[in-house]
TORLO-565773 format. One line per 8 residues: number of its first residue (from 1); their letters; for each residue x, y, z of C-alpha. Coordinates in steps of 0.1 Angstrom, whole numbers, plus 5000, padded with zeros to 4 digits. Example, Ala and Ser with C-alpha at 12.3 -4.5 7.8 and 13.67 -1.06 7.14 Angstrom:
<atoms>
1 = AS = 5123/4955/5078 ~ 5137/4989/5071
</atoms>
This chain:
<atoms>
1 = XXXXXXXX = 6597/4301/4435 ~ 6611/4333/4419 ~ 6623/4366/4430 ~ 6600/4395/4438 ~ 6602/4424/4413 ~ 6602/4457/4432 ~ 6606/4480/4402 ~ 6595/4471/4367
9 = XXXXXXXX = 6617/4485/4339 ~ 6604/4497/4306 ~ 6617/4467/4288 ~ 6598/4443/4313 ~ 6566/4463/4309 ~ 6568/4463/4271 ~ 6574/4425/4271 ~ 6545/4418/4295
17 = XXXXXXXX = 6521/4440/4276 ~ 6533/4429/4241 ~ 6505/4405/4233 ~ 6530/4377/4228 ~ 6556/4399/4209 ~ 6530/4416/4186 ~ 6529/4450/4201 ~ 6519/4476/4175
25 = XXXXXXXX = 6544/4464/4150 ~ 6519/4461/4122 ~ 6508/4497/4128 ~ 6544/4510/4130 ~ 6552/4494/4096 ~ 6522/4512/4080 ~ 6534/4546/4091 ~ 6549/4561/4060
33 = XXXXXXXX = 6558/4595/4077 ~ 6590/4581/4092 ~ 6616/4554/4086 ~ 6615/4546/4123 ~ 6593/4524/4144 ~ 6575/4534/4176 ~ 6598/4532/4206 ~ 6582/4502/4222
41 = XXXXXXXX = 6581/4483/4189 ~ 6618/4489/4186 ~ 6622/4468/4217 ~ 6599/4440/4205 ~ 6616/4440/4170 ~ 6647/4424/4186 ~ 6627/4392/4194 ~ 6620/4390/4157
49 = XXXXXXXX = 6657/4391/4149 ~ 6661/4427/4140 ~ 6675/4460/4153 ~ 6666/4495/4143 ~ 6698/4515/4135 ~ 6708/4546/4116 ~ 6738/4559/4097 ~ 6759/4576/4124
57 = XXXXXXXX = 6783/4589/4098 ~ 6756/4613/4086 ~ 6739/4622/4119 ~ 6756/4656/4122 ~ 6748/4665/4086 ~ 6712/4655/4090 ~ 6709/4674/4123 ~ 6723/4706/4106
65 = XXXXXXXX = 6696/4703/4080 ~ 6670/4696/4106 ~ 6662/4662/4090 ~ 6653/4629/4106 ~ 6681/4604/4111 ~ 6686/4579/4082 ~ 6669/4550/4099 ~ 6674/4515/4086
73 = XXXXXXXX = 6673/4480/4101 ~ 6697/4451/4106 ~ 6683/4415/4103 ~ 6701/4385/4117 ~ 6693/4350/4107 ~ 6688/4320/4131 ~ 6712/4293/4118 ~ 6719/4268/4146
81 = XXXXXXXX = 6753/4254/4142 ~ 6760/4278/4113 ~ 6753/4256/4083 ~ 6733/4265/4051 ~ 6732/4250/4017 ~ 6742/4265/3983 ~ 6706/4274/3975 ~ 6704/4293/4007
89 = XXXXXXXX = 6737/4312/4000 ~ 6725/4321/3965 ~ 6693/4335/3980 ~ 6713/4353/4007 ~ 6735/4369/3980 ~ 6705/4381/3960 ~ 6686/4394/3990 ~ 6716/4413/4003
97 = XXXXXXXX = 6720/4429/3969 ~ 6684/4439/3966 ~ 6674/4450/4001 ~ 6705/4459/4021 ~ 6739/4475/4018 ~ 6750/4444/3999 ~ 6776/4433/4025 ~ 6770/4399/4041
105 = XXXXXXXX = 6783/4400/4077 ~ 6794/4367/4093 ~ 6789/4372/4130 ~ 6809/4359/4160 ~ 6779/4336/4167 ~ 6781/4316/4136 ~ 6753/4332/4116 ~ 6750/4361/4092
113 = XXXXXXXX = 6733/4396/4093 ~ 6724/4422/4068 ~ 6725/4460/4074 ~ 6708/4490/4058 ~ 6674/4475/4052 ~ 6647/4502/4049 ~ 6614/4498/4068 ~ 6595/4492/4036
121 = XXXXXXXX = 6618/4463/4027 ~ 6616/4444/4060 ~ 6587/4423/4051 ~ 6599/4416/4015 ~ 6633/4406/4030 ~ 6618/4382/4055 ~ 6594/4367/4029 ~ 6624/4362/4006
129 = XXXXXXXX = 6642/4343/4033 ~ 6611/4323/4041 ~ 6610/4311/4005 ~ 6643/4292/4012 ~ 6632/4282/4048 ~ 6654/4307/4066 ~ 6641/4328/4094 ~ 6653/4354/4120
137 = XXXXXXXX = 6630/4342/4149 ~ 6647/4348/4183 ~ 6680/4358/4167 ~ 6680/4388/4190 ~ 6661/4398/4221 ~ 6656/4384/4257 ~ 6654/4348/4246 ~ 6678/4320/4237
145 = XXXXXXXX = 6697/4331/4206 ~ 6716/4313/4179 ~ 6731/4281/4192 ~ 6767/4276/4181 ~ 6787/4244/4176 ~ 6822/4235/4166 ~ 6821/4242/4129 ~ 6845/4220/4110
153 = XXXXXXXX = 6833/4185/4102 ~ 6869/4174/4102 ~ 6870/4180/4139 ~ 6855/4147/4147 ~ 6839/4116/4130 ~ 6809/4124/4153 ~ 6806/4160/4143 ~ 6773/4154/4125
161 = XXXXXXXX = 6757/4140/4157 ~ 6770/4167/4180 ~ 6760/4194/4154 ~ 6724/4180/4155 ~ 6721/4191/4191 ~ 6724/4227/4181 ~ 6693/4224/4160 ~ 6674/4204/4187
169 = XXXXXXXX = 6682/4229/4214 ~ 6673/4259/4192 ~ 6639/4244/4184 ~ 6633/4233/4220 ~ 6639/4269/4232 ~ 6620/4288/4205 ~ 6592/4312/4216 ~ 6558/4296/4209
177 = XXXXXXXX = 6541/4327/4198 ~ 6529/4330/4161 ~ 6536/4367/4161 ~ 6565/4364/4136 ~ 6544/4346/4111 ~ 6515/4370/4114 ~ 6534/4402/4112 ~ 6560/4393/4086
185 = XXXXXXXX = 6545/4364/4066 ~ 6508/4375/4068 ~ 6496/4344/4086 ~ 6460/4349/4098 ~ 6457/4352/4136 ~ 6435/4328/4154 ~ 6409/4351/4168 ~ 6384/4325/4181
193 = XXXXXXXX = 6406/4315/4210 ~ 6433/4331/4230 ~ 6468/4320/4223 ~ 6481/4297/4252 ~ 6508/4311/4274 ~ 6543/4301/4263 ~ 6553/4274/4289 ~ 6590/4284/4288
201 = XXXXXXXX = 6590/4322/4283 ~ 6554/4329/4297 ~ 6547/4366/4291 ~ 6579/4379/4306 ~ 6605/4361/4285 ~ 6641/4362/4299 ~ 6657/4390/4318 ~ 6683/4394/4290
209 = XXXXXXXX = 6698/4376/4260 ~ 6708/4340/4264 ~ 6736/4322/4246 ~ 6745/4285/4242 ~ 6776/4270/4226 ~ 6787/4234/4220 ~ 6824/4225/4217 ~ 6840/4193/4206
217 = XXXXXXXX = 6874/4188/4223 ~ 6902/4194/4216 ~ 6886/4223/4195 ~ 6872/4253/4214 ~ 6865/4275/4183 ~ 6831/4285/4199 ~ 6848/4299/4230 ~ 6825/4277/4249
225 = XXXXXXXX = 6831/4293/4283 ~ 6818/4327/4272 ~ 6783/4313/4269 ~ 6754/4313/4294 ~ 6754/4276/4288 ~ 6785/4258/4275 ~ 6782/4222/4265 ~ 6814/4202/4260
233 = XXXXXXXX = 6809/4170/4241 ~ 6823/4139/4258 ~ 6833/4112/4233 ~ 6845/4078/4245 ~ 6852/4048/4223 ~ 6841/4067/4192 ~ 6807/4073/4208 ~ 6791/4105/4220
241 = XXXXXXXX = 6782/4098/4256 ~ 6770/4132/4268 ~ 6781/4166/4277 ~ 6799/4185/4305 ~ 6777/4214/4314 ~ 6790/4249/4322 ~ 6769/4279/4332 ~ 6774/4316/4338
249 = XXXXXXXX = 6796/4327/4310 ~ 6793/4362/4295 ~ 6816/4391/4285 ~ 6796/4423/4284 ~ 6806/4450/4309 ~ 6798/4487/4313 ~ 6826/4513/4315 ~ 6828/4528/4350
257 = XXXXXXXX = 6805/4503/4366 ~ 6824/4480/4389 ~ 6794/4457/4394 ~ 6797/4445/4358 ~ 6824/4422/4346 ~ 6833/4395/4321 ~ 6830/4359/4334 ~ 6838/4325/4321
265 = XXXXXXXX = 6813/4297/4327 ~ 6817/4273/4356 ~ 6814/4236/4349 ~ 6787/4221/4371 ~ 6788/4185/4360 ~ 6781/4159/4333 ~ 6748/4148/4318 ~ 6741/4120/4294
273 = XXXXXXXX = 6730/4129/4259 ~ 6695/4117/4264 ~ 6690/4141/4293 ~ 6708/4172/4280 ~ 6677/4189/4265 ~ 6659/4187/4298 ~ 6688/4200/4318 ~ 6694/4229/4293
281 = XXXXXXXX = 6656/4238/4295 ~ 6656/4240/4332 ~ 6688/4260/4334 ~ 6669/4285/4313 ~ 6638/4284/4335 ~ 6659/4291/4366 ~ 6673/4322/4349 ~ 6638/4332/4339
289 = XXXXXXXX = 6626/4330/4375 ~ 6656/4343/4394 ~ 6674/4366/4369 ~ 6676/4403/4377 ~ 6647/4422/4361 ~ 6653/4455/4378 ~ 6687/4464/4363 ~ 6694/4452/4328
297 = XXXXXXXX = 6731/4458/4333 ~ 6731/4430/4359 ~ 6706/4407/4344 ~ 6727/4381/4325 ~ 6729/4346/4338 ~ 6765/4352/4351 ~ 6752/4376/4377 ~ 6724/4353/4387
305 = XXXXXXXX = 6749/4325/4393 ~ 6772/4347/4413 ~ 6743/4361/4434 ~ 6727/4328/4441 ~ 6758/4307/4442 ~ 6768/4279/4418 ~ 6757/4252/4443 ~ 6722/4267/4447
313 = XXXXXXXX = 6718/4271/4409 ~ 6729/4235/4402 ~ 6706/4221/4429 ~ 6676/4241/4416 ~ 6683/4227/4381 ~ 6685/4192/4394 ~ 6652/4196/4414 ~ 6633/4210/4384
321 = XXXXXXXX = 6647/4185/4359 ~ 6647/4154/4381 ~ 6682/4147/4368 ~ 6712/4144/4390 ~ 6743/4158/4373 ~ 6773/4135/4375 ~ 6809/4147/4381 ~ 6824/4163/4351
329 = XXXXXXXX = 6844/4141/4327 ~ 6880/4149/4317 ~ 6885/4169/4286 ~ 6912/4190/4270 ~ 6913/4219/4246 ~ 6943/4228/4226 ~ 6930/4252/4200 ~ 6902/4277/4194
337 = XXXXXXXX = 6914/4290/4160 ~ 6902/4280/4126 ~ 6923/4256/4105 ~ 6926/4273/4071 ~ 6929/4256/4038 ~ 6919/4221/4027 ~ 6910/4193/4052 ~ 6896/4159/4046
345 = XXXXXXXX = 6872/4142/4070 ~ 6868/4106/4080 ~ 6843/4100/4052 ~ 6868/4113/4026 ~ 6849/4145/4019 ~ 6868/4178/4017 ~ 6864/4211/4035 ~ 6881/4244/4026
353 = XXXXXXXX = 6883/4271/4054 ~ 6888/4305/4039 ~ 6898/4337/4057 ~ 6871/4364/4058 ~ 6885/4395/4075 ~ 6861/4405/4103 ~ 6834/4384/4086 ~ 6827/4410/4058
361 = XXXXXXXX = 6817/4393/4026 ~ 6817/4418/3998 ~ 6834/4427/3965 ~ 6860/4454/3973 ~ 6894/4466/3960 ~ 6895/4441/3932 ~ 6889/4412/3956 ~ 6856/4397/3945
369 = XXXXXXXX = 6849/4374/3974 ~ 6811/4378/3972 ~ 6811/4371/3934 ~ 6834/4341/3940 ~ 6811/4326/3966 ~ 6780/4331/3944 ~ 6798/4311/3917 ~ 6806/4284/3942
377 = XXXXXXXX = 6770/4282/3953 ~ 6758/4278/3917 ~ 6778/4247/3913 ~ 6757/4231/3941 ~ 6788/4212/3951 ~ 6796/4227/3985 ~ 6778/4235/4018 ~ 6785/4268/4036
385 = XXXXXXXX = 6795/4267/4072 ~ 6801/4298/4093 ~ 6827/4298/4121 ~ 6826/4317/4154 ~ 6858/4333/4143 ~ 6839/4350/4115 ~ 6853/4328/4087 ~ 6837/4305/4062
393 = XXXXXXXX = 6841/4268/4055 ~ 6831/4255/4021 ~ 6824/4219/4032 ~ 6811/4185/4024 ~ 6828/4186/3990 ~ 6830/4152/3973 ~ 6865/4142/3961 ~ 6854/4144/3925
401 = XXXXXXXX = 6843/4180/3930 ~ 6873/4193/3949 ~ 6892/4204/3917 ~ 6862/4224/3905 ~ 6858/4243/3938 ~ 6895/4248/3940 ~ 6896/4263/3905 ~ 6869/4289/3914
409 = XXXXXXXX = 6888/4298/3946 ~ 6920/4302/3927 ~ 6903/4322/3899 ~ 6892/4349/3924 ~ 6924/4349/3945 ~ 6907/4335/3976 ~ 6933/4308/3982 ~ 6961/4334/3977
417 = XXXXXXXX = 6944/4358/4001 ~ 6940/4331/4027 ~ 6976/4318/4024 ~ 6991/4353/4025 ~ 6972/4366/4055 ~ 6995/4368/4085 ~ 6988/4346/4116 ~ 6977/4376/4137
425 = XXXXXXXX = 6953/4388/4110 ~ 6938/4353/4107 ~ 6934/4354/4145 ~ 6917/4388/4146 ~ 6880/4397/4151 ~ 6861/4429/4152 ~ 6824/4438/4158 ~ 6804/4460/4135
433 = XXXXXXXX = 6807/4492/4156 ~ 6804/4524/4136 ~ 6787/4535/4116 ~ 6756/4514/4123 ~ 6757/4501/4159 ~ 6740/4527/4182 ~ 6761/4515/4212 ~ 6795/4520/4195
441 = XXXXXXXX = 6819/4545/4211 ~ 6848/4538/4186 ~ 6856/4521/4154 ~ 6862/4484/4151 ~ 6857/4464/4118 ~ 6865/4495/4097 ~ 6897/4503/4117 ~ 6912/4470/4129
449 = XXXXXXXX = 6926/4459/4094 ~ 6947/4491/4091 ~ 6959/4488/4127 ~ 6970/4453/4121 ~ 6990/4466/4091 ~ 7011/4486/4116 ~ 7012/4458/4142 ~ 7026/4434/4115
457 = XXXXXXXX = 7055/4458/4111 ~ 7062/4455/4148 ~ 7060/4417/4147 ~ 7084/4416/4118 ~ 7108/4439/4136 ~ 7109/4415/4166 ~ 7110/4383/4145 ~ 7075/4373/4156
465 = XXXXXXXX = 7057/4375/4122 ~ 7047/4338/4124 ~ 7033/4339/4159 ~ 6995/4333/4159 ~ 6986/4359/4185 ~ 6949/4365/4190 ~ 6937/4401/4187 ~ 6901/4413/4190
473 = XXXXXXXX = 6885/4448/4189 ~ 6851/4461/4199 ~ 6837/4496/4196 ~ 6822/4494/4231 ~ 6825/4473/4263 ~ 6797/4449/4254 ~ 6821/4423/4241 ~ 6805/4411/4209
481 = XXXXXXXX = 6839/4402/4193 ~ 6850/4385/4226 ~ 6879/4409/4233 ~ 6882/4399/4270 ~ 6893/4364/4261 ~ 6920/4373/4235 ~ 6957/4378/4240 ~ 6954/4414/4229
489 = XXXXXXXX = 6920/4430/4235 ~ 6911/4465/4224 ~ 6878/4479/4238 ~ 6866/4513/4226 ~ 6861/4541/4251 ~ 6858/4571/4228 ~ 6864/4578/4191 ~ 6901/4568/4185
497 = XXXXXXXX = 6906/4556/4221 ~ 6907/4520/4235 ~ 6914/4502/4266 ~ 6942/4477/4261 ~ 6937/4442/4276 ~ 6963/4415/4278 ~ 6970/4380/4290 ~ 6942/4355/4279
505 = XXXXXXXX = 6955/4320/4271 ~ 6955/4301/4239 ~ 6928/4276/4248 ~ 6900/4299/4260 ~ 6903/4291/4297 ~ 6915/4324/4310 ~ 6902/4360/4307 ~ 6927/4388/4300
513 = XXXXXXXX = 6931/4418/4322 ~ 6929/4456/4315 ~ 6965/4468/4311 ~ 6961/4505/4301 ~ 6932/4528/4296 ~ 6921/4552/4268 ~ 6951/4547/4245 ~ 6952/4562/4210
521 = XXXXXXXX = 6969/4544/4181 ~ 7003/4558/4188 ~ 7002/4547/4224 ~ 6988/4512/4215 ~ 7016/4507/4191 ~ 7042/4519/4216 ~ 7030/4496/4243 ~ 7029/4466/4219
529 = XXXXXXXX = 7064/4474/4205 ~ 7079/4473/4240 ~ 7060/4441/4249 ~ 7069/4423/4217 ~ 7105/4432/4223 ~ 7105/4416/4257 ~ 7085/4386/4245 ~ 7109/4378/4217
537 = XXXXXXXX = 7139/4379/4241 ~ 7124/4363/4273 ~ 7098/4338/4262 ~ 7101/4301/4269 ~ 7100/4275/4241 ~ 7065/4274/4226 ~ 7052/4299/4251 ~ 7022/4319/4238
545 = XXXXXXXX = 7022/4357/4241 ~ 6993/4356/4266 ~ 7011/4331/4288 ~ 7043/4351/4287 ~ 7025/4383/4297 ~ 7011/4366/4328 ~ 7044/4347/4337 ~ 7065/4379/4333
553 = XXXXXX = 7042/4397/4358 ~ 7035/4425/4334 ~ 6999/4427/4344 ~ 7005/4428/4381 ~ 7027/4458/4378 ~ 7000/4479/4361
</atoms>
């Protein structure tokens, strides 16, 4: 049984009539009169892992000259669990240099994306990735997206086994259409018989995007409760037994719309590892059948859960899967930050976590990070793992190769950069925002570093320079850098203006709250100056900034 759709939105109509995500993408690509795609094809393009964008810094200039916008495309790879090999990294480096702006962006969902790809370069880019067995299938769109997993192999001797579930879930929930291969890789379409209907997505796909994260306690680096489905690995006696299952997480909101809100996922029970794929699949089908398809602002799983009720949703999943969820097992998180520097795992292999500010890998201001990582990749002595905090782990390094990798990192100043970054800078994140994101209202990744420069002065003033306070900034309320679950969250409302959110906890178990609205830089710094002053004088031993803000009643008074 599913809900009755009273009013079909454009997005739903486009999906239903898309011929299994083909649309008229081939025809749009052949149109040389514009750098854009047809409107409906722009919607379908997301299912193939891409967004159409334009250079917003030059919109006004182009408008004055009565010229079309400078259209280009962003492509995001599907990398479940966030791991690629050195050959993949070398290919990524070269493709970024040839076809995009050159910057490799590590995202908050443990993958990478390239910006500034021209329409004529989309197919060559995807074909180049295909040569090294990388793809962008379902990296965007109303489907399950990149599955994340605790990133550092040192987190647990069972990391490899838990990590494998990210790939299994991703494959299990992939769209079955061959459209991606036909359009971008020139696979011949089977014309003799009609393509069978996708058993999971049918011809309607999901009401909105869908996200899954896997955490290995005590590490919550994936912010597991911000996902539509959060899986928490339960390890007993050095054996992975199964997973606690949480549903209904999601952070996106809309300014001025009280019906929208961030929500952390609700744990609905425990499932053995042999049954987890079936339960995950049916959680998705319930959202497919009951999710809101009339208002995209209210279509994420969190709203479905709250509308139907947790108990109803759980019962429907149990009925469809034939699996009775057991009571949740005990677990505890104590960190969700990356552990920088060298770490050794239970097998004796080494892993170096390096700081990548806002996930931007490029050569800039005499800091040749991109060149350094290319040199590392050419040694073929390290695996590349992306973290959900936008950093990078050079991992699975044999003891005999550690000195070689370390010498390259020292040569390019990467170790120095990582060591010298302040705790608050290491615990910062920002979305892309301007100039490429069409939804951005304010700056984020281009602005946050300079704002942190000024915040560091305040922390020094109040003897707090070593406090690892989390700070996250987005250019709009959609929450891509997870600002609603940081101790300091800055959410763009207009150019140079941000809502200030405070009070999330250290473990990722509590959302923050909006403290003040539409603040400019001077006002943000003034508010933080006052709060840091109080925090330094009134905090309890080992009390985090977010916990202090809540305990002191600062939020309730505003």
